[in-house]
Steps between C-alpha positions, in 0.01 A plus 500: 500500500230420756455155338860402578470630857182304575620178339804524735273564804261223388791255464624606845163401657501180296841396633394587854190293467686208356757504779236539769316189388815287402512318836227415747460773756432457878125566521477557874495802722681818379656307207162431351392864528823618348478249210140606437584868494796438265283295272230761498729798428713318241183366325330840496814670390553257217145538381482875507836545333427240226167677436673830453756335275216348300319823459822678390581239232145482368476882478819523301396227253737234637215241490389565144607155402232345722204349316232776430525871517376799699267416792509126434877492532488698816250268661706197409819663639329604827339158538842345459644732764205422740532122456875520556480709797235282665686183414828631636369623828285188576773263384723672756226467762385143426853366484531489869147572614269220388241314693403143408135562566489801270234527235730666252613281211808286570674604182550844652730349759667276244607804295597688821735239632663479158610863533219662304572835661842487316441359154154646432591872544812429302289455183358845553836670591662359182216638295521846673876511474515456128187718437670791664718570198426447134864423431493221742178367348660483157786289643270230608247300299137614551419137572692528824272787618183321405579171651626656830189729506242241427654230721508742795153619409372150488650373822399818682144475373480140612641578847269805539199287392601255775517787752149608393365148528658459840357832618153400383529166681633657812220756497237232451649296790512800729133577414400145585683516824346832588160381408537181703626703794206733479246223482675339797482830697144557410402143596679551833325831566168342408552207743614741775196716442262209518674369818478846667123530412432155634673589823258793566241455767159679526631706792802625299470840341404501129752777419773249396253322269397799286795491268417136416144587403582710196411382144866489409561202728462139385139388520554247775694753706231758457221260579677375813554845617142607442375192683719588805385868493130418470530245780533799735138567625552868468733519205337813352528679823865408521549632148341827593717540808806455280368732234434763769861481629774709346750223556310232308254648254714440192505122572121493477530624131646151421171338616251758363658498160440136450204393729163631562372576841138430625431852615670752273309793646702458827831538320444808283566763767819343655613426147456864397672618811793275428554687170574820711758309699647351181528850350668646812752215514588543133544878538727449808702228325557716192627790701728291736617231263867472396429242224200565290446275203212459250392183687527649849124488557417184302487303822262736683195313366352784315395299189348243733311774682348646183408154363314418821310831488384423154424136568288527812488838668348740248144636559511432873440855608855614491681704228855388468588746222618789728729288703642320194563854345685582819704180458599614152597842640715324762682308219560833339669642807825680407786266578854601603689663212713187421175307435325758295497282192348195661154402379312251708352206311196487718403856420371377166272253663351775723456739204323226299262436790426880541436530124266205512299638787505871421165655546 
Protein backbone atom coordinates (compact mmCIF):
# COMPACT_ATOMS: atom_id res chain seq x y z
CA UNK A 1 0.00 0.00 0.00
CA UNK A 2 2.70 2.48 1.01
CA UNK A 3 4.68 1.59 -2.09
CA UNK A 4 1.81 2.70 -4.36
CA UNK A 5 1.43 5.95 -2.39
CA UNK A 6 5.10 6.82 -2.61
CA UNK A 7 5.46 5.96 -6.29
CA UNK A 8 2.58 8.38 -6.93
CA UNK A 9 4.21 11.12 -4.80
CA UNK A 10 7.61 10.47 -6.40
CA UNK A 11 6.06 10.69 -9.86
CA UNK A 12 4.37 13.96 -8.83
CA UNK A 13 7.76 15.50 -7.91
CA UNK A 14 9.24 14.08 -11.12
CA UNK A 15 6.58 15.78 -13.25
CA UNK A 16 7.05 19.03 -11.33
CA UNK A 17 10.81 18.96 -11.84
CA UNK A 18 10.38 18.19 -15.55
CA UNK A 19 7.93 21.06 -16.04
CA UNK A 20 10.10 23.50 -14.05
CA UNK A 21 13.15 22.87 -16.23
CA UNK A 22 11.34 22.47 -19.57
CA UNK A 23 11.92 26.08 -20.63
CA UNK A 24 14.62 28.58 -19.75
CA UNK A 25 13.66 30.58 -16.63
CA UNK A 26 14.38 34.24 -15.97
CA UNK A 27 17.45 34.15 -13.77
CA UNK A 28 17.32 37.69 -12.43
CA UNK A 29 15.89 39.28 -9.31
CA UNK A 30 13.00 37.58 -7.54
CA UNK A 31 12.47 35.19 -10.45
CA UNK A 32 15.89 33.65 -9.89
CA UNK A 33 15.18 33.19 -6.19
CA UNK A 34 11.80 31.63 -6.89
CA UNK A 35 13.27 29.28 -9.48
CA UNK A 36 16.07 28.28 -7.13
CA UNK A 37 13.69 27.54 -4.25
CA UNK A 38 11.35 25.54 -6.50
CA UNK A 39 14.28 23.54 -7.89
CA UNK A 40 15.55 22.85 -4.39
CA UNK A 41 12.24 21.70 -2.92
CA UNK A 42 11.23 19.63 -5.95
CA UNK A 43 14.69 18.04 -6.08
CA UNK A 44 14.72 17.26 -2.35
CA UNK A 45 11.14 16.00 -2.46
CA UNK A 46 11.89 13.72 -5.39
CA UNK A 47 15.05 12.36 -3.75
CA UNK A 48 13.44 11.66 -0.36
CA UNK A 49 10.30 10.08 -1.76
CA UNK A 50 12.24 7.94 -4.24
CA UNK A 51 14.49 6.76 -1.40
CA UNK A 52 11.50 5.75 0.73
CA UNK A 53 10.01 4.01 -2.31
CA UNK A 54 13.28 2.16 -2.90
CA UNK A 55 13.48 1.02 0.73
CA UNK A 56 9.87 -0.21 0.68
CA UNK A 57 10.34 -2.23 -2.51
CA UNK A 58 13.65 -3.68 -1.35
CA UNK A 59 12.23 -4.68 2.06
CA UNK A 60 9.30 -6.52 0.44
CA UNK A 61 11.53 -8.46 -1.96
CA UNK A 62 10.60 -6.49 -5.05
CA UNK A 63 14.25 -6.25 -6.10
CA UNK A 64 15.01 -9.96 -5.70
CA UNK A 65 15.65 -10.16 -9.44
CA UNK A 66 18.66 -7.82 -9.12
CA UNK A 67 22.04 -9.54 -9.47
CA UNK A 68 23.27 -10.92 -6.15
CA UNK A 69 21.42 -11.44 -2.92
CA UNK A 70 21.13 -10.10 0.61
CA UNK A 71 23.48 -7.25 1.46
CA UNK A 72 25.07 -7.20 -1.98
CA UNK A 73 21.71 -6.64 -3.63
CA UNK A 74 20.80 -3.88 -1.15
CA UNK A 75 24.07 -2.05 -1.84
CA UNK A 76 23.53 -2.22 -5.61
CA UNK A 77 19.96 -0.94 -5.28
CA UNK A 78 20.89 1.92 -2.95
CA UNK A 79 23.79 2.91 -5.20
CA UNK A 80 21.40 2.92 -8.15
CA UNK A 81 19.06 5.23 -6.24
CA UNK A 82 21.94 7.51 -5.15
CA UNK A 83 23.34 7.81 -8.67
CA UNK A 84 19.85 8.46 -10.07
CA UNK A 85 19.01 11.11 -7.45
CA UNK A 86 22.31 12.97 -7.91
CA UNK A 87 22.07 12.82 -11.69
CA UNK A 88 18.46 14.02 -11.72
CA UNK A 89 19.06 16.99 -9.46
CA UNK A 90 22.28 18.16 -11.07
CA UNK A 91 20.97 17.67 -14.59
CA UNK A 92 18.10 19.96 -13.63
CA UNK A 93 20.58 22.43 -12.15
CA UNK A 94 23.16 22.34 -14.93
CA UNK A 95 20.62 22.60 -17.73
CA UNK A 96 20.26 26.34 -17.24
CA UNK A 97 23.09 27.06 -14.77
CA UNK A 98 26.42 26.35 -16.44
CA UNK A 99 29.55 28.51 -16.63
CA UNK A 100 31.97 28.20 -19.50
CA UNK A 101 34.98 28.52 -17.20
CA UNK A 102 33.85 25.69 -14.94
CA UNK A 103 36.24 22.87 -14.07
CA UNK A 104 33.43 20.30 -14.13
CA UNK A 105 33.56 17.90 -17.12
CA UNK A 106 31.69 19.21 -20.16
CA UNK A 107 29.78 15.96 -20.67
CA UNK A 108 27.72 16.79 -17.57
CA UNK A 109 26.30 19.81 -19.39
CA UNK A 110 25.87 17.78 -22.56
CA UNK A 111 23.66 15.26 -20.72
CA UNK A 112 21.81 18.04 -18.90
CA UNK A 113 20.79 20.01 -21.98
CA UNK A 114 19.52 16.78 -23.54
CA UNK A 115 16.94 16.48 -20.76
CA UNK A 116 18.87 14.12 -18.52
CA UNK A 117 16.61 15.11 -15.61
CA UNK A 118 13.71 13.54 -17.54
CA UNK A 119 14.99 10.36 -19.17
CA UNK A 120 17.49 9.19 -16.51
CA UNK A 121 15.03 8.97 -13.57
CA UNK A 122 12.55 7.35 -15.97
CA UNK A 123 14.75 4.24 -16.06
CA UNK A 124 14.47 4.02 -12.27
CA UNK A 125 10.76 4.78 -12.11
CA UNK A 126 10.03 2.01 -14.64
CA UNK A 127 12.02 -0.46 -12.55
CA UNK A 128 10.27 0.61 -9.33
CA UNK A 129 6.81 0.52 -10.92
CA UNK A 130 7.05 -3.07 -12.12
CA UNK A 131 8.92 -4.19 -8.97
CA UNK A 132 6.02 -3.09 -6.76
CA UNK A 133 3.86 -6.04 -7.75
CA UNK A 134 4.94 -9.59 -8.57
CA UNK A 135 2.00 -9.90 -10.97
CA UNK A 136 3.23 -6.92 -12.96
CA UNK A 137 6.73 -8.39 -13.00
CA UNK A 138 5.47 -11.64 -14.53
CA UNK A 139 3.75 -9.71 -17.31
CA UNK A 140 7.05 -8.23 -18.53
CA UNK A 141 10.24 -9.95 -19.60
CA UNK A 142 12.96 -9.87 -16.89
CA UNK A 143 15.28 -8.51 -19.55
CA UNK A 144 13.30 -5.25 -19.48
CA UNK A 145 14.01 -4.82 -15.76
CA UNK A 146 17.66 -5.62 -16.10
CA UNK A 147 18.30 -3.40 -19.12
CA UNK A 148 16.46 -0.48 -17.55
CA UNK A 149 18.20 -0.98 -14.20
CA UNK A 150 21.73 -1.32 -15.54
CA UNK A 151 21.45 1.42 -18.17
CA UNK A 152 20.20 3.82 -15.49
CA UNK A 153 22.88 2.57 -13.07
CA UNK A 154 25.63 3.05 -15.65
CA UNK A 155 24.61 6.55 -16.75
CA UNK A 156 24.06 7.61 -13.16
CA UNK A 157 27.44 6.23 -12.10
CA UNK A 158 29.15 8.03 -15.00
CA UNK A 159 27.43 11.32 -14.19
CA UNK A 160 28.13 10.97 -10.45
CA UNK A 161 31.77 10.21 -11.22
CA UNK A 162 31.90 13.41 -13.27
CA UNK A 163 30.43 15.32 -10.33
CA UNK A 164 33.09 13.91 -8.03
CA UNK A 165 35.86 14.76 -10.50
CA UNK A 166 34.51 18.30 -10.86
CA UNK A 167 34.28 18.70 -7.10
CA UNK A 168 37.88 17.60 -6.65
CA UNK A 169 39.04 19.93 -9.41
CA UNK A 170 37.07 22.81 -7.94
CA UNK A 171 38.43 22.14 -4.45
CA UNK A 172 41.98 22.09 -5.80
CA UNK A 173 41.36 25.32 -7.72
CA UNK A 174 39.95 27.05 -4.62
CA UNK A 175 42.89 25.79 -2.56
CA UNK A 176 45.35 27.25 -5.10
CA UNK A 177 43.51 30.57 -5.12
CA UNK A 178 43.41 30.68 -1.33
CA UNK A 179 47.10 29.81 -1.10
CA UNK A 180 48.01 32.48 -3.64
CA UNK A 181 45.87 35.02 -1.78
CA UNK A 182 47.48 34.12 1.54
CA UNK A 183 50.97 34.37 0.09
CA UNK A 184 50.13 37.73 -1.49
CA UNK A 185 48.71 38.97 1.82
CA UNK A 186 51.75 37.79 3.78
CA UNK A 187 54.07 39.42 1.26
CA UNK A 188 52.13 42.67 1.55
CA UNK A 189 52.28 42.59 5.36
CA UNK A 190 55.97 41.76 5.17
CA UNK A 191 56.71 44.74 2.94
CA UNK A 192 54.51 47.04 5.03
CA UNK A 193 56.33 45.90 8.17
CA UNK A 194 59.76 46.56 6.68
CA UNK A 195 58.60 49.95 5.40
CA UNK A 196 57.28 50.89 8.84
CA UNK A 197 60.48 49.77 10.56
CA UNK A 198 62.61 51.72 8.09
CA UNK A 199 60.55 54.84 8.79
CA UNK A 200 61.36 54.78 12.52
CA UNK A 201 63.89 57.30 13.80
CA UNK A 202 66.10 57.02 16.91
CA UNK A 203 63.95 59.59 18.69
CA UNK A 204 60.75 57.57 18.08
CA UNK A 205 59.56 55.31 20.92
CA UNK A 206 60.54 51.65 20.63
CA UNK A 207 57.11 50.48 21.76
CA UNK A 208 55.80 50.06 18.19
CA UNK A 209 58.86 47.99 17.22
CA UNK A 210 58.57 45.32 19.91
CA UNK A 211 56.04 43.20 18.05
CA UNK A 212 58.40 43.03 15.06
CA UNK A 213 61.26 41.71 17.19
CA UNK A 214 59.67 38.36 18.07
CA UNK A 215 61.12 35.06 16.84
CA UNK A 216 57.92 34.41 14.87
CA UNK A 217 58.62 37.28 12.48
CA UNK A 218 60.57 36.74 9.22
CA UNK A 219 64.30 36.93 9.87
CA UNK A 220 64.83 40.14 7.90
CA UNK A 221 61.91 41.83 9.69
CA UNK A 222 63.19 40.78 13.09
CA UNK A 223 66.77 41.85 12.35
CA UNK A 224 65.60 45.23 11.06
CA UNK A 225 63.49 45.78 14.18
CA UNK A 226 66.34 44.77 16.49
CA UNK A 227 68.72 47.11 14.70
CA UNK A 228 66.28 50.00 15.13
CA UNK A 229 65.67 49.18 18.80
CA UNK A 230 69.34 48.90 19.65
CA UNK A 231 70.07 52.10 17.77
CA UNK A 232 68.51 53.83 20.75
CA UNK A 233 71.37 54.73 23.14
CA UNK A 234 69.28 53.79 26.19
CA UNK A 235 67.19 50.98 24.70
CA UNK A 236 67.34 48.83 27.84
CA UNK A 237 66.17 51.76 29.97
CA UNK A 238 63.27 52.30 27.58
CA UNK A 239 62.38 48.61 27.82
CA UNK A 240 62.47 48.79 31.61
CA UNK A 241 60.20 51.83 31.58
CA UNK A 242 57.68 49.99 29.40
CA UNK A 243 57.93 46.83 31.54
CA UNK A 244 57.25 48.94 34.65
CA UNK A 245 54.10 50.45 33.14
CA UNK A 246 50.75 48.68 33.56
CA UNK A 247 49.71 49.87 30.11
CA UNK A 248 52.62 48.39 28.18
CA UNK A 249 54.31 45.57 30.12
CA UNK A 250 52.76 42.80 28.02
CA UNK A 251 54.29 44.22 24.83
CA UNK A 252 57.76 43.83 26.36
CA UNK A 253 57.16 40.06 26.58
CA UNK A 254 57.40 39.97 22.76
CA UNK A 255 60.99 41.20 22.97
CA UNK A 256 62.13 39.29 26.05
CA UNK A 257 60.82 35.97 24.73
CA UNK A 258 63.03 36.14 21.64
CA UNK A 259 65.95 38.42 22.44
CA UNK A 260 68.50 38.60 25.22
CA UNK A 261 69.18 41.75 27.17
CA UNK A 262 72.64 42.89 28.30
CA UNK A 263 71.70 43.33 31.95
CA UNK A 264 69.10 40.73 32.93
CA UNK A 265 69.50 41.49 36.63
CA UNK A 266 67.83 44.87 36.04
CA UNK A 267 64.73 43.21 34.58
CA UNK A 268 63.91 40.50 37.11
CA UNK A 269 62.08 42.63 39.68
CA UNK A 270 59.86 44.58 37.24
CA UNK A 271 59.23 41.34 35.34
CA UNK A 272 58.13 39.60 38.54
CA UNK A 273 55.94 42.58 39.41
CA UNK A 274 54.33 42.43 35.98
CA UNK A 275 53.11 38.90 36.76
CA UNK A 276 51.04 40.34 39.62
CA UNK A 277 49.49 42.86 37.25
CA UNK A 278 48.84 40.11 34.73
CA UNK A 279 47.11 37.95 37.37
CA UNK A 280 44.93 40.84 38.52
CA UNK A 281 43.98 41.64 34.93
CA UNK A 282 43.04 38.01 34.20
CA UNK A 283 40.99 37.71 37.37
CA UNK A 284 39.05 40.89 36.57
CA UNK A 285 38.53 39.85 32.95
CA UNK A 286 37.12 36.46 33.98
CA UNK A 287 34.67 38.02 36.41
CA UNK A 288 33.50 40.76 34.02
CA UNK A 289 33.65 38.99 30.67
CA UNK A 290 30.55 38.30 28.60
CA UNK A 291 32.37 36.06 26.10
CA UNK A 292 34.90 33.70 27.64
CA UNK A 293 36.47 31.17 25.28
CA UNK A 294 39.25 28.61 25.70
CA UNK A 295 41.55 30.95 23.77
CA UNK A 296 40.59 34.14 25.65
CA UNK A 297 44.02 34.56 27.28
CA UNK A 298 46.22 33.18 24.52
CA UNK A 299 47.09 36.73 23.44
CA UNK A 300 48.14 37.87 26.93
CA UNK A 301 51.74 36.77 26.34
CA UNK A 302 51.82 34.22 29.17
CA UNK A 303 53.77 31.61 27.21
CA UNK A 304 56.23 34.28 26.07
CA UNK A 305 56.66 35.43 29.67
CA UNK A 306 57.45 31.94 30.96
CA UNK A 307 59.84 31.24 28.08
CA UNK A 308 61.69 34.49 28.78
CA UNK A 309 62.01 33.63 32.49
CA UNK A 310 63.53 30.25 31.69
CA UNK A 311 65.84 31.57 28.97
CA UNK A 312 67.49 34.49 30.72
CA UNK A 313 66.00 35.47 34.09
CA UNK A 314 66.45 32.45 36.33
CA UNK A 315 69.04 32.57 39.15
CA UNK A 316 69.05 36.36 39.23
CA UNK A 317 68.07 36.69 42.90
CA UNK A 318 64.28 36.64 42.31
CA UNK A 319 61.96 33.67 42.84
CA UNK A 320 59.25 33.75 40.16
CA UNK A 321 57.44 30.64 41.41
CA UNK A 322 55.06 32.33 43.91
CA UNK A 323 53.82 34.88 41.39
CA UNK A 324 53.45 32.27 38.63
CA UNK A 325 51.44 30.19 41.11
CA UNK A 326 49.28 33.26 41.66
CA UNK A 327 48.89 33.50 37.88
CA UNK A 328 47.59 29.92 37.83
CA UNK A 329 45.14 30.74 40.62
CA UNK A 330 43.94 33.75 38.64
CA UNK A 331 43.24 31.50 35.64
CA UNK A 332 41.26 29.23 37.99
CA UNK A 333 38.99 32.12 39.04
CA UNK A 334 35.35 31.02 39.10
CA UNK A 335 33.77 32.40 35.92
CA UNK A 336 30.13 33.45 35.43
CA UNK A 337 27.79 30.46 35.49
CA UNK A 338 27.29 30.36 31.72
CA UNK A 339 31.07 29.90 31.23
CA UNK A 340 31.62 27.28 33.94
CA UNK A 341 32.72 24.63 31.41
CA UNK A 342 35.34 26.80 29.69
CA UNK A 343 38.92 25.58 30.16
CA UNK A 344 41.63 28.02 29.13
CA UNK A 345 44.31 26.61 26.84
CA UNK A 346 47.07 28.62 28.46
CA UNK A 347 46.36 27.07 31.87
CA UNK A 348 48.15 23.93 30.69
CA UNK A 349 51.26 25.99 29.85
CA UNK A 350 51.31 27.50 33.33
CA UNK A 351 50.75 24.12 34.99
CA UNK A 352 53.64 22.61 33.02
CA UNK A 353 55.95 25.44 34.11
CA UNK A 354 54.93 25.01 37.77
CA UNK A 355 55.54 21.24 37.64
CA UNK A 356 58.93 21.81 36.06
CA UNK A 357 59.98 24.29 38.74
CA UNK A 358 58.32 22.75 41.78
CA UNK A 359 60.64 22.71 44.77
